[in-house]
Backbone bond lengths (Angstrom), bond angles and torsions (degrees), N, CA, C in turn:
res aa  C-N    CA-C-N  psi(-1)  N-CA   C-N-CA  omega(-1)  CA-C   N-CA-C  phi
1 M - - - 1.456 - - 1.527 107.33 -
2 I 1.249 117.07 135.68 1.521 118.99 175.45 1.550 110.91 -82.02
3 K 1.367 112.83 -55.31 1.491 115.63 -165.76 1.552 101.43 -149.74
4 K 1.402 110.74 144.53 1.559 115.88 -178.47 1.523 102.20 -135.94
5 E 1.324 113.74 124.92 1.475 118.65 174.01 1.557 107.58 -124.36
6 M 1.249 119.08 177.97 1.460 118.84 178.21 1.477 111.04 -68.08
7 D 1.222 119.33 -36.66 1.503 122.24 -175.32 1.512 112.55 -107.38
8 K 1.254 118.39 5.24 1.540 121.38 -174.55 1.475 111.73 -156.04
9 M 1.399 118.76 136.34 1.401 118.84 179.62 1.578 102.27 -136.87
10 D 1.423 117.30 134.17 1.456 124.45 178.85 1.444 112.20 -113.52
11 F 1.322 119.00 143.66 1.397 120.83 -179.17 1.481 107.93 -141.32
12 Q 1.343 120.75 136.40 1.401 128.94 172.12 1.490 107.35 -85.57
13 F 1.362 119.83 138.35 1.475 117.86 179.10 1.494 106.44 -131.00
14 Y 1.388 112.26 142.79 1.444 123.76 170.45 1.434 107.30 -128.42
15 I 1.420 113.31 123.25 1.469 120.28 -175.55 1.488 106.91 -109.70
16 T 1.329 119.06 122.81 1.410 121.97 173.41 1.529 112.46 -93.14
17 E 1.289 118.89 171.47 1.435 122.05 174.09 1.496 111.69 -59.90
18 E 1.353 121.30 -36.93 1.423 125.03 179.92 1.546 109.66 -69.57
19 D 1.349 115.14 -34.88 1.576 119.15 -177.99 1.513 101.55 -67.87
20 Y 1.324 122.21 -48.35 1.497 122.20 -173.83 1.492 109.32 -67.49
21 L 1.333 120.92 -35.16 1.520 119.02 175.19 1.567 108.48 -68.68
22 A 1.210 120.76 -41.04 1.496 121.40 177.39 1.515 108.94 -59.22
23 F 1.381 115.98 -39.35 1.511 118.92 178.51 1.596 110.09 -62.05
24 N 1.359 109.77 -45.65 1.502 113.12 -178.85 1.481 116.51 -64.42
25 Q 1.355 113.51 -40.09 1.408 122.57 173.37 1.577 112.78 -55.39
26 Y 1.288 110.47 -52.15 1.531 115.58 175.62 1.506 107.81 -53.68
27 S 1.322 116.47 -52.68 1.580 120.85 -173.32 1.525 108.43 -57.96
28 L 1.356 115.31 -42.48 1.456 121.83 -177.40 1.561 111.54 -62.66
29 L 1.213 112.37 -50.47 1.508 120.89 -171.54 1.578 115.64 -84.56
30 N 1.451 116.80 -9.16 1.390 118.25 -174.96 1.553 113.31 -127.63
31 S 1.308 116.75 -12.70 1.491 114.54 178.44 1.431 110.61 -93.10
32 T 1.346 120.18 158.09 1.425 125.85 -174.64 1.584 111.52 -62.60
33 A 1.373 113.41 -45.09 1.489 120.54 173.92 1.465 112.48 -61.59
34 G 1.385 121.49 -44.76 1.458 124.42 175.74 1.507 113.82 -58.15
35 K 1.337 114.25 -46.08 1.495 117.68 179.24 1.498 110.76 -63.51
36 R 1.295 116.55 -41.95 1.483 123.21 -179.29 1.562 107.22 -65.37
37 S 1.348 121.96 -41.93 1.477 122.44 178.89 1.561 110.13 -63.17
38 L 1.361 112.72 -43.80 1.527 114.36 -179.63 1.519 109.93 -64.26
39 L 1.342 118.35 -42.23 1.378 119.67 177.94 1.582 114.65 -57.76
40 I 1.289 113.41 -49.30 1.470 121.09 176.75 1.484 110.75 -57.35
41 Y 1.348 119.11 -44.33 1.444 125.23 -179.10 1.478 107.80 -64.77
42 R 1.346 120.08 -43.96 1.479 124.22 179.45 1.559 112.37 -59.84
43 L 1.400 115.45 -32.60 1.437 122.37 -170.29 1.573 113.31 -89.12
44 C 1.399 114.43 -19.21 1.505 120.66 -176.38 1.489 113.08 -56.47
45 L 1.441 118.37 -56.68 1.456 121.00 -172.02 1.559 107.09 -65.54
46 P 1.369 120.17 -49.34 1.400 114.64 177.01 1.460 116.80 -56.48
47 A 1.318 119.89 -34.67 1.456 121.48 -179.65 1.610 109.76 -70.81
48 I 1.344 116.96 -32.77 1.440 119.94 175.94 1.635 109.31 -68.14
49 F 1.283 112.42 -42.68 1.576 114.93 172.91 1.447 113.85 -58.14
50 L 1.427 116.02 -46.19 1.403 118.06 179.20 1.532 114.54 -54.83
51 L 1.356 110.71 -44.08 1.486 120.95 -177.37 1.584 107.43 -62.91
52 L 1.353 117.09 -41.50 1.424 121.52 179.14 1.484 111.59 -64.15
53 V 1.317 119.17 -41.11 1.450 122.51 -179.25 1.693 107.28 -67.82
54 L 1.269 113.90 -45.28 1.481 116.39 175.06 1.459 115.09 -61.80
55 F 1.335 115.38 -38.64 1.425 114.26 173.36 1.600 118.95 -62.66
56 S 1.456 108.48 -38.48 1.464 117.37 173.47 1.545 112.82 -58.47
57 I 1.373 111.11 -43.20 1.513 111.29 178.31 1.443 113.14 -67.42
58 M 1.302 121.01 -35.59 1.475 126.25 -174.77 1.664 102.41 -71.12
59 M 1.352 118.98 -29.20 1.431 120.38 -175.38 1.493 110.01 -87.49
60 D 1.261 116.27 9.83 1.568 124.90 -174.19 1.576 111.82 48.44
61 E 1.319 114.57 46.57 1.476 116.40 177.47 1.619 108.62 -64.95
62 D 1.324 111.49 168.21 1.484 115.09 176.10 1.560 112.94 -61.75
63 L 1.225 117.77 145.72 1.577 119.37 -174.86 1.561 107.99 -69.16
64 W 1.286 117.67 -30.94 1.458 118.33 179.35 1.538 108.39 -68.48
65 F 1.344 121.30 -40.64 1.338 124.42 -179.63 1.551 112.02 -65.90
66 I 1.358 116.66 -37.77 1.460 120.82 177.12 1.534 108.12 -68.51
67 F 1.290 117.77 -37.50 1.496 117.77 -178.53 1.542 109.91 -66.17
68 V 1.299 116.20 -47.07 1.555 120.15 174.20 1.424 111.18 -54.45
69 Q 1.333 118.10 -46.87 1.480 123.54 178.99 1.522 116.45 -58.63
70 I 1.339 111.35 -40.18 1.482 118.29 174.88 1.565 111.02 -64.51
71 I 1.303 114.51 -47.52 1.471 120.02 -179.04 1.474 109.57 -61.11
72 L 1.287 120.85 -49.78 1.491 125.14 -179.77 1.604 109.50 -63.14
73 S 1.324 116.43 -39.84 1.462 119.74 178.28 1.506 110.58 -63.54
74 I 1.272 119.14 -41.70 1.538 119.89 177.86 1.481 108.01 -65.98
75 I 1.260 120.10 -46.42 1.463 122.70 178.02 1.472 113.00 -54.64
76 F 1.264 117.02 -58.33 1.446 122.05 -178.23 1.542 118.25 -66.00
77 S 1.425 113.09 -28.46 1.419 117.76 172.28 1.417 114.01 -71.97
78 F 1.400 118.05 -41.95 1.389 123.39 175.89 1.586 112.31 -57.27
79 L 1.310 111.84 -48.18 1.584 116.74 178.22 1.613 106.98 -65.40
80 F 1.150 117.84 -38.69 1.441 115.96 177.63 1.510 117.30 -62.51
81 I 1.265 112.62 -46.47 1.502 120.70 175.81 1.527 108.01 -61.60
82 L 1.313 118.35 -41.62 1.409 122.85 -176.49 1.596 111.08 -64.87
83 F 1.296 116.01 -38.33 1.478 119.58 -177.06 1.433 116.84 -106.27
84 S 1.381 118.10 8.12 1.445 123.42 -174.19 1.467 113.36 -69.01
85 K 1.326 120.58 -36.05 1.465 121.06 173.59 1.559 113.33 -60.94
86 R 1.320 109.20 -42.51 1.543 112.21 -178.74 1.577 108.51 -69.72
87 I 1.284 115.51 -36.17 1.543 116.76 -179.67 1.533 110.16 -64.80
88 L 1.408 114.08 -41.72 1.464 118.01 -179.25 1.539 113.71 -66.69
89 L 1.382 114.43 -44.13 1.397 116.60 172.96 1.527 116.69 -64.61
90 N 1.248 118.18 -25.68 1.456 120.50 178.55 1.672 109.57 -75.13
91 S 1.338 105.70 -33.51 1.532 113.74 176.33 1.488 108.53 -64.96
92 V 1.349 120.59 -43.36 1.444 121.08 176.52 1.517 111.89 -61.88
93 K 1.399 116.43 -40.06 1.413 118.70 173.77 1.488 115.63 -60.36
94 G 1.364 114.37 -44.51 1.465 115.66 177.81 1.575 111.20 -60.39
95 T 1.307 117.45 -38.98 1.512 122.64 -178.69 1.391 109.26 -60.04
96 V 1.417 119.84 -50.45 1.443 123.47 178.13 1.560 113.87 -59.51
97 K 1.350 112.73 -39.67 1.537 118.49 175.59 1.591 110.78 -58.94
98 N 1.314 109.40 -43.38 1.572 110.96 -177.94 1.528 108.11 -70.57
99 Y 1.255 120.61 -45.56 1.515 115.36 171.54 1.454 118.62 -54.75
100 K 1.386 118.37 -36.18 1.438 123.45 175.23 1.596 110.60 -64.24
101 K 1.320 113.37 -42.84 1.459 117.95 -178.08 1.500 109.44 -67.19
102 D 1.293 116.48 -36.24 1.568 116.36 176.84 1.458 112.35 -80.96
103 G 1.365 119.36 -0.14 1.438 121.90 174.58 1.566 114.54 80.12
104 K 1.436 118.94 19.80 1.321 130.44 -174.14 1.486 112.83 -124.11
105 L 1.264 112.87 70.46 1.555 116.73 -179.91 1.506 113.91 -65.01
106 P 1.300 117.49 136.49 1.496 119.99 -176.93 1.552 108.87 -86.45
107 Y 1.321 118.63 18.25 1.472 122.09 177.34 1.532 108.29 -154.67
108 P 1.389 115.55 148.46 1.390 117.78 174.62 1.554 112.70 -69.79
109 E 1.332 119.36 139.04 1.501 118.90 -177.76 1.530 105.26 -83.59
110 T 1.268 122.56 -34.87 1.482 119.91 -176.19 1.567 105.62 -140.16
111 G 1.323 108.96 160.35 1.424 114.43 179.46 1.567 107.35 171.24
112 K 1.388 106.87 -170.48 1.524 114.08 -177.22 1.592 104.09 -133.90
113 V 1.258 114.31 142.89 1.511 120.61 172.55 1.527 108.77 -119.31
114 I 1.254 116.99 128.63 1.450 121.91 179.96 1.591 108.90 -113.97
115 F 1.288 114.47 118.48 1.484 116.58 171.33 1.418 111.27 -100.28
116 G 1.327 116.16 107.69 1.426 123.83 -176.96 1.568 113.93 -106.63
117 E 1.290 119.61 -174.37 1.429 121.74 178.69 1.483 116.81 -62.07
118 E 1.381 115.33 -38.33 1.386 121.47 -176.96 1.521 119.98 -90.48
119 G 1.434 110.08 -27.79 1.392 116.35 -175.57 1.575 115.18 178.38
120 I 1.257 117.73 -165.60 1.395 124.74 179.18 1.549 112.69 -108.85
121 T 1.391 115.54 136.00 1.429 119.47 175.48 1.557 103.17 -118.67
122 E 1.264 114.06 125.79 1.562 121.45 167.95 1.479 109.55 -104.86
123 I 1.296 115.48 126.08 1.495 121.46 178.72 1.457 111.67 -124.19
124 T 1.342 115.11 121.91 1.500 124.18 177.39 1.504 107.26 -125.68
125 T 1.336 114.57 175.98 1.505 118.51 -177.59 1.511 107.05 -62.53
126 D 1.399 121.98 -29.60 1.396 122.28 -172.51 1.532 114.99 -96.36
127 M 1.271 119.39 -20.34 1.363 123.90 -171.55 1.507 118.05 -155.60
128 E 1.359 117.32 168.15 1.472 125.82 169.30 1.436 107.92 -135.02
129 N 1.268 117.09 120.48 1.389 126.07 -170.63 1.566 109.94 -119.72
130 R 1.302 117.35 123.94 1.442 118.19 -177.89 1.524 112.18 -117.53
131 K 1.267 125.44 134.49 1.412 128.97 -175.82 1.602 110.69 -137.67
132 N 1.236 114.04 137.74 1.459 119.93 173.45 1.501 109.81 -80.15
133 Y 1.312 116.89 151.95 1.503 117.15 -173.64 1.572 108.78 -69.04
134 S 1.351 118.37 -12.80 1.402 124.27 -178.76 1.574 109.79 -74.46
135 Q 1.278 108.78 -21.20 1.596 115.97 -179.56 1.463 111.28 -82.38
136 I 1.274 121.39 -10.72 1.519 119.61 -179.41 1.542 109.59 -82.32
137 E 1.328 109.32 115.31 1.440 117.44 179.44 1.485 111.82 -78.02
138 K 1.258 121.23 -34.48 1.435 120.99 -173.83 1.687 109.77 -156.85
139 V 1.245 112.86 138.14 1.474 122.16 175.15 1.547 106.65 -116.00
140 C 1.324 113.57 113.15 1.448 122.79 179.14 1.498 111.90 -107.66
141 V 1.309 110.46 120.22 1.488 119.26 175.78 1.523 111.21 -100.92
142 T 1.320 116.98 117.16 1.453 119.75 -174.35 1.587 108.89 -125.29
143 S 1.321 116.19 177.67 1.417 116.72 -179.64 1.521 110.30 -77.69
144 K 1.348 120.73 -9.19 1.369 127.57 -177.56 1.596 108.85 -97.87
145 G 1.312 119.98 -24.52 1.361 119.77 -176.50 1.520 112.05 162.48
146 L 1.385 114.80 -154.86 1.441 117.05 -178.91 1.519 104.30 -128.71
147 Y 1.373 115.45 135.45 1.449 125.58 178.49 1.481 110.95 -115.85
148 L 1.318 114.84 122.43 1.463 118.58 176.82 1.568 110.97 -110.80
149 F 1.339 114.79 105.44 1.525 120.62 -174.93 1.503 106.68 -90.21
150 F 1.371 116.18 125.77 1.431 125.78 171.04 1.483 115.70 -88.45
151 N 1.438 111.05 -30.17 1.409 117.26 175.20 1.656 101.88 -169.22
152 C 1.282 117.55 -174.80 1.451 120.54 -175.74 1.431 117.36 -64.55
153 S 1.386 118.86 -17.35 1.427 123.23 -177.67 1.571 111.92 -120.80
154 E 1.247 118.36 4.27 1.440 119.60 -176.31 1.490 110.46 -138.58
155 A 1.392 114.00 125.99 1.501 120.54 -179.19 1.460 111.19 -147.78
156 C 1.316 114.65 161.51 1.460 122.14 173.92 1.543 108.51 -113.53
157 I 1.299 119.90 123.67 1.402 126.42 -174.11 1.588 109.73 -103.01
158 L 1.153 118.35 112.35 1.511 125.11 170.89 1.533 113.08 -112.48
159 T 1.330 112.51 98.45 1.555 118.57 -177.87 1.499 107.40 -73.99
160 D 1.330 114.53 158.80 1.384 119.73 175.63 1.524 120.56 -55.92
161 S 1.398 111.39 -19.59 1.499 117.44 172.42 1.505 114.45 -65.62
162 C 1.372 116.42 -18.81 1.458 122.44 -178.38 1.580 111.15 -69.37
163 F 1.234 113.64 -28.11 1.520 122.37 -178.79 1.450 113.11 -97.82
164 S 1.345 113.40 136.52 1.430 119.17 176.37 1.485 117.09 -72.67
165 S 1.349 111.01 -22.38 1.559 116.69 176.18 1.452 107.34 -160.18
166 Q 1.300 118.48 168.18 1.389 126.82 172.77 1.467 115.06 -56.77
167 E 1.321 117.58 -39.60 1.509 126.17 172.72 1.507 113.20 -56.86
168 E 1.347 115.29 -35.58 1.488 115.53 178.81 1.442 109.24 -75.96
169 K 1.255 122.06 -33.47 1.432 122.66 177.56 1.545 107.95 -70.52
170 E 1.269 121.48 -38.40 1.546 122.60 171.58 1.493 110.40 -61.34
171 Q 1.329 118.51 -37.59 1.549 117.25 -179.16 1.526 108.35 -67.23
172 L 1.344 120.13 -38.67 1.416 122.24 177.28 1.642 109.82 -63.60
173 L 1.329 115.33 -43.22 1.463 115.30 176.43 1.384 116.25 -60.19
174 S 1.387 114.11 -41.69 1.472 121.73 179.52 1.558 107.35 -61.03
175 F 1.314 119.34 -49.22 1.473 126.80 170.83 1.451 115.28 -47.51
176 L 1.311 112.67 -46.07 1.503 118.15 178.82 1.545 112.95 -68.69
177 H 1.343 111.73 -41.26 1.521 114.37 -179.15 1.529 112.25 -62.70
178 N 1.360 116.55 -19.75 1.499 117.67 171.06 1.502 113.22 -78.19
179 K 1.364 114.57 -19.67 1.542 114.77 -175.17 1.463 111.76 -107.73
180 I 1.365 120.56 -13.01 1.418 116.81 -171.09 1.539 104.95 -134.01
181 D 1.334 115.04 154.22 1.467 124.51 -176.79 1.522 107.78 -62.45
182 P 1.257 117.16 127.56 1.622 119.64 -175.49 1.616 109.16 -60.39
183 S 1.312 114.19 -26.55 1.643 113.51 178.37 1.433 113.40 -66.71
184 R 1.396 121.61 -7.24 1.404 125.43 -178.85 1.467 107.63 -95.39
185 F 1.321 124.88 1.84 1.497 125.47 178.61 1.484 108.22 -93.54
186 F 1.292 114.93 137.01 1.479 120.36 171.69 1.518 113.64 -135.17
187 Y 1.355 110.73 126.39 1.529 115.71 -170.86 1.510 108.57 -111.80
């Protein structure tokens, strides 16, 4: 933290690739859209296998062939459902690595966040973004940090490295509780 006053708190942030991946994992596994995407992703392969079995039945395939197809479909569907979360998270990781390789990170690596009386100002080398506290849809407190969601595609990430101590993080949360409806906090 840089400076703390009664009506204002400033924090320097440093976001690493691991921090951004942890944020995306949290978003994927806890947001309504993320849960729905994971469910659809998990159901795609079993649905394709079901269609193949139905197609084989309609084509009057040999009963033994259909039986083997059903058994293999069940096995592969079970394995896919079991490992789909890991596959999807690895896909996100690969996408971030590709962005990094191209020199186009989807997140600012460093910056400053100012929590003032009226709202939040995020300052990076590329931009200055101001938001009112009323624009915060969700405040998520995790073991990795604090995520302030403004909408489904915009958030402010404050990792635990932003805070000099757990007490400082608690002070910010107390400050935010005075500015934001408590029903928007998720622990």
